[in-house]
C-alpha positions in Angstrom: 107.3 -5.7 16.0 110.8 -5.3 17.2 111.7 -5.5 20.9 115.1 -4.9 22.3 116.1 -5.5 25.9 119.2 -3.8 27.4 120.5 -4.8 30.8 123.2 -3.1 32.9 124.4 -3.2 36.4 125.2 0.4 37.4 127.7 1.2 40.1 129.2 4.3 41.7 132.0 4.4 39.1 129.3 4.7 36.4 127.9 7.7 38.2 131.3 9.2 38.6 132.0 8.8 34.9 128.9 10.6 33.8 125.6 11.7 35.4 123.8 11.0 32.1 124.3 7.5 30.6 123.2 7.0 27.0 122.0 3.6 25.8 121.8 3.6 22.0 119.2 1.9 19.9 118.0 2.1 16.2 114.8 3.4 14.7 114.0 2.2 11.1 112.2 4.2 8.4 109.2 1.9 8.9 108.8 2.6 12.6 105.7 4.7 13.5 106.1 4.7 17.3 108.6 3.9 20.0 108.0 2.7 23.5 110.6 2.6 26.3 110.1 0.8 29.6 112.6 1.2 32.5 112.8 -1.3 35.4 115.0 -1.3 38.5 114.8 -1.7 42.3 113.5 1.7 43.3 113.9 1.0 47.0 117.6 2.0 47.0 118.2 3.9 43.7 116.8 6.8 41.8 117.3 6.8 38.0 115.9 9.5 35.7 114.6 8.7 32.2 114.9 10.7 28.9 115.4 10.2 25.2 117.5 11.6 22.3 116.3 11.2 18.7 118.5 10.8 15.7 118.5 14.6 15.1 118.0 16.0 18.6 116.4 15.9 22.0 113.0 14.2 22.3 112.2 14.6 26.0 112.7 13.9 29.7 110.5 12.6 32.5 113.1 12.4 35.2 112.1 10.0 38.0 108.4 10.6 37.4 107.9 7.9 34.8 109.2 4.4 34.1 107.6 4.3 30.6 107.1 6.7 27.7 105.7 6.5 24.1 106.6 8.8 21.2 104.6 8.9 17.9 104.3 11.3 15.0 101.3 13.0 16.5 101.4 12.4 20.2 103.7 11.6 23.1 103.8 10.9 26.8 104.1 13.9 29.0 107.6 15.3 29.0 108.3 14.1 25.4 107.9 15.7 22.0 105.7 14.2 19.3 106.8 14.3 15.7 108.3 12.2 12.9 110.4 9.3 14.1 113.6 10.2 12.2 115.4 6.9 11.3 118.8 6.3 12.7 120.5 5.9 16.0 118.5 7.1 19.1 119.4 6.8 22.7 117.7 6.2 26.0 119.2 8.6 28.6 119.5 7.5 32.2 120.1 10.1 34.8 122.1 8.5 37.5 120.8 10.5 40.4 121.2 8.0 43.2 123.2 4.8 42.8 123.9 2.6 45.8 127.4 1.4 46.6 126.4 -2.2 46.0 125.1 -1.3 42.5 121.7 -1.7 40.9 120.5 -3.9 38.1 118.7 -1.9 35.3 116.6 -3.3 32.5 115.4 -1.1 29.5 112.9 -2.6 27.0 112.5 -0.7 23.7 109.5 -1.6 21.6 108.9 -0.5 18.0 106.0 0.0 17.5 104.6 0.7 21.0 102.6 -2.0 22.7 100.3 0.6 24.4 98.9 4.0 23.4 100.0 7.3 24.8 98.4 8.0 28.2 95.4 10.4 28.0 95.6 13.5 30.2 92.8 13.9 32.7 90.2 16.6 32.0 89.1 19.3 34.4 85.8 21.1 35.1 85.4 24.6 33.7 86.8 27.2 36.1 84.4 29.4 38.0 85.1 32.8 36.7 84.7 35.7 39.1 86.4 39.0 40.0 90.1 38.5 40.5 91.6 39.5 43.8 93.9 41.8 41.9 90.9 43.8 40.8 89.2 43.7 44.2 92.3 44.8 46.1 93.4 47.3 43.5 96.8 48.3 44.8 98.3 51.7 44.0 100.2 51.4 40.7 101.9 53.6 38.1 99.4 55.2 35.7 98.0 52.8 33.1 99.1 49.8 35.1 97.7 47.4 37.7 99.3 44.8 40.0 98.5 41.3 38.9 98.7 38.2 41.0 100.6 35.1 39.9 102.8 32.2 40.6 106.1 31.6 38.8 106.6 27.9 39.7 104.3 24.9 39.1 104.3 21.4 37.7 102.0 19.1 35.7 101.9 15.6 34.4 104.5 16.6 31.9 107.1 16.1 34.6 106.5 15.1 38.3 103.2 16.8 39.0 99.9 14.9 39.4 97.6 17.3 37.5 96.9 17.9 33.9 97.5 21.4 32.5 93.7 22.0 32.5 93.5 20.8 36.1 96.3 23.1 37.1 94.8 26.0 35.3 91.5 25.4 37.0 93.2 25.4 40.4 95.0 28.6 39.6 91.8 30.3 38.7 90.1 29.2 41.9 93.1 30.6 43.8 92.4 34.0 42.1 95.5 34.2 40.0 95.8 36.3 36.9 98.8 34.3 35.6 100.7 31.1 36.2 104.1 29.9 34.9 104.1 26.2 34.1 107.6 25.0 34.7 108.0 21.3 34.2 111.4 19.7 34.7 113.9 19.7 31.8 111.2 19.7 29.1 109.1 22.0 26.9 106.5 19.4 25.9 103.8 21.3 27.7 104.4 24.6 25.9 102.3 23.7 22.8 99.2 23.2 25.0 99.4 26.4 27.0 97.8 28.9 24.6 94.6 26.9 24.1 94.2 26.2 27.8 94.9 29.9 28.6 92.0 30.9 26.5 89.8 28.1 27.8 90.3 29.0 31.5 90.8 32.7 31.2 94.3 32.8 32.8 97.7 33.7 31.3 99.8 30.5 31.4 103.5 31.4 30.9 105.7 28.9 29.3 108.6 27.8 31.5 111.0 25.0 32.1 112.7 24.1 35.3 116.3 23.3 34.4 117.1 20.6 37.0 120.4 19.2 38.2 121.8 17.7 41.3 123.6 20.9 42.0 120.7 23.3 41.8 117.6 24.3 39.7 116.7 27.3 37.6 113.5 28.3 35.8 113.8 29.6 32.2 110.7 31.6 31.1 109.3 32.5 27.7 108.6 30.9 24.4 112.2 29.8 24.0 113.8 26.5 22.9 114.6 23.7 25.3 117.6 24.5 27.4 120.1 21.6 27.8 120.3 20.9 31.5 123.4 18.7 30.9 125.5 21.8 30.0 127.1 24.0 32.6 124.6 26.6 33.9 126.7 29.4 32.4 125.4 28.3 29.0 121.8 28.5 30.4 122.3 32.2 31.1 123.6 32.9 27.6 121.0 30.7 25.8 118.0 32.2 27.6 119.3 35.8 27.1 119.9 35.2 23.4 116.4 33.9 22.9 114.7 36.8 24.8 113.7 34.8 27.9 114.2 35.2 31.6 116.3 33.0 33.8 115.7 32.7 37.6 117.5 30.6 40.2 115.1 28.4 42.1 114.9 28.0 45.9 118.7 28.8 46.2 118.6 27.9 49.9 116.7 24.7 50.2 118.3 21.6 51.6 119.9 19.3 49.0 118.3 21.4 46.2 120.3 24.5 47.1 122.2 26.4 44.4 125.9 25.2 44.3 127.1 26.4 40.9 129.5 29.3 40.4 128.6 31.7 37.7 130.7 34.5 36.3 127.7 36.0 34.6 124.7 35.8 36.8 121.0 35.5 35.9 118.9 38.6 36.5 116.3 36.9 38.8 116.0 34.5 41.7 113.2 32.7 43.5 113.6 34.7 46.8 110.2 33.5 48.2 109.3 29.8 48.0 106.6 27.6 49.5 109.1 25.9 51.8 109.1 29.0 53.9 105.7 27.9 55.3 107.6 25.3 57.3 110.1 27.7 58.7 108.6 31.2 58.3 111.2 32.9 60.5 114.2 31.5 58.5 116.3 34.4 57.2 118.8 32.3 55.3 117.5 33.4 51.9 117.9 37.0 53.1 121.6 36.3 53.9 122.0 34.5 50.5 120.5 37.5 48.6 122.8 39.9 50.4 125.8 37.8 49.5 124.8 36.9 45.9 123.8 40.5 45.1 120.7 42.5 46.0 120.3 43.8 42.5 118.9 40.3 41.7 115.2 40.7 40.9 113.0 38.7 43.3 110.3 36.2 42.2 108.1 33.9 44.2 106.9 30.4 43.4 104.7 27.8 45.1 106.6 24.9 43.4 103.2 23.1 43.3 103.2 19.4 42.4 100.1 17.7 43.7 97.0 18.5 45.8 97.1 17.7 49.5 100.9 17.9 49.8 100.7 21.1 51.9 101.5 23.4 49.0 98.8 25.6 47.4 99.0 27.2 43.9 99.7 30.9 44.4 101.2 30.7 47.8 103.5 32.6 47.9 102.1 35.2 45.4 104.2 37.2 43.0 102.6 40.5 42.2 103.6 42.1 38.9 102.6 45.6 37.7 101.9 45.7 34.0 99.4 47.3 31.6 97.5 44.0 31.3 97.7 40.3 32.4 98.6 38.9 29.0 101.6 36.6 28.7 103.9 39.1 26.9 102.9 41.9 29.2 103.6 40.0 32.4 106.9 38.6 31.1 108.1 42.0 30.0 107.2 43.5 33.3 108.9 40.7 35.3 112.1 41.1 33.3 112.1 44.8 34.1 111.8 44.0 37.8 108.2 45.2 38.4 107.6 42.6 41.1 106.6 42.3 44.8 106.2 39.1 46.8 103.8 38.1 49.5 103.5 35.0 51.6 99.7 35.2 51.8 97.3 34.3 49.1 96.3 36.6 46.3 93.1 37.4 48.2 94.5 38.3 51.6 97.6 39.0 53.5 100.2 41.9 53.8 101.8 43.1 50.6 104.6 45.6 50.1 104.6 47.3 46.7 106.7 50.0 45.1 105.3 53.0 43.2 108.1 55.2 41.9 110.3 56.2 44.9 107.8 55.2 47.5 107.0 51.8 49.1 103.4 51.1 50.2 102.6 48.6 52.9 99.1 47.2 52.3 97.0 45.3 54.9 100.0 45.2 57.1 98.9 47.1 60.2 101.0 46.0 63.1 103.8 44.5 61.0 107.5 45.7 61.0 109.1 47.3 58.0 112.8 46.5 57.6 115.5 47.5 55.1 118.6 45.4 54.1 120.6 47.0 56.9 118.1 46.0 59.6 116.5 49.5 60.2 113.0 48.9 61.5 109.7 50.9 61.8 106.2 49.9 62.7 103.4 49.9 60.1 100.4 51.6 61.7 97.7 51.6 59.0 96.3 49.4 56.3 97.7 51.6 53.6 100.9 53.2 54.7 103.4 54.9 52.3 107.1 54.6 53.2 109.8 56.7 51.6 112.5 54.6 49.8 115.7 55.0 51.9 118.0 53.6 49.2 118.8 50.6 51.5 116.7 47.9 49.8 115.6 45.3 49.3 112.8 45.6 52.0 110.6 43.3 53.9 107.6 43.1 56.2 107.8 40.9 59.3 105.2 39.9 61.7 105.6 40.5 65.5 106.8 36.8 65.7 109.5 37.6 63.0 107.7 35.7 60.2 108.6 37.2 56.8 105.3 38.4 55.3 106.2 40.3 52.2 109.2 41.5 50.1 109.9 44.3 47.7 113.2 45.2 46.0 
């Protein structure tokens, strides 16, 4: 066994020099596993953790883990299993928060690992029943149906607390037809999604939340890992080149707001986010959308991380009209802009959908319909068609000015 201990005192000038510090180490041809353990005073610093192999990126766990293991056949959540290519590797430290007085960091690298890869918790079989999308059966173009989903959720592969199976079970109980699993700066969860999708009867869309201190974005589709250390303009190009979909996440959200300038913008943005539940009358995202460009296609995401933190899977709900709820069908329809957002659950709450040149307010009797220019009209029935005025996007508000639903 070989054990190497690396010690550094990190200060503000280290953070100014690079947000991603690489600490090299060597892997020999005989090594069958590698274990990395990070230690520092977490009371006044936040340091993310990742790894580069001799021939490429091997994973990222951000601030969610202080230890990871990689073997030829298995790896800790956030990391990619596979042959341990001999040569120079590197531990990557993300210097997210470094105090002015500095912080002492210790990194221990063991080959082979002293402990096995952590096992993911199992989950009970989901109770299959009629989906709300079938029960509510909104008007849709011929040959299509509106399907209920959530474009933003996390698991143990980053900073979530549930396994993929546990998350899938929660999504089925919430009545969703599809769910995007968008762990931070990793694609380690992608290989598990097809099997769990079949097991739980729900379409699990592969995603990755590209996460930086200046804003987050979700990349969707069976595409390669996107390097979050590069400027976001490269994300736009890489995702498009690989046939995926890129969406800015919660662009107005405290210190996670979007700060990057882009000459070529992504096609989508997370216009409705679970943080709205705390301030349901906040129209800052509406102002951002108007300034950024209202041709941006809206998505909604719960940003679910763990139970009992006040966020439920599927709230808000993104409705997508498509021929079927399969992975490819949902992604193709979302790329085309066939979306509507509602702040209620999939099973209840007002929804505003589009069918051709007409908007239809559903279960919204007593709500207010508004266009982007502020023109208003009352909704007076549970299924009310409204002619498209050409002044979208549109929203439904409650009498107390809470935003209830959105359609582009």
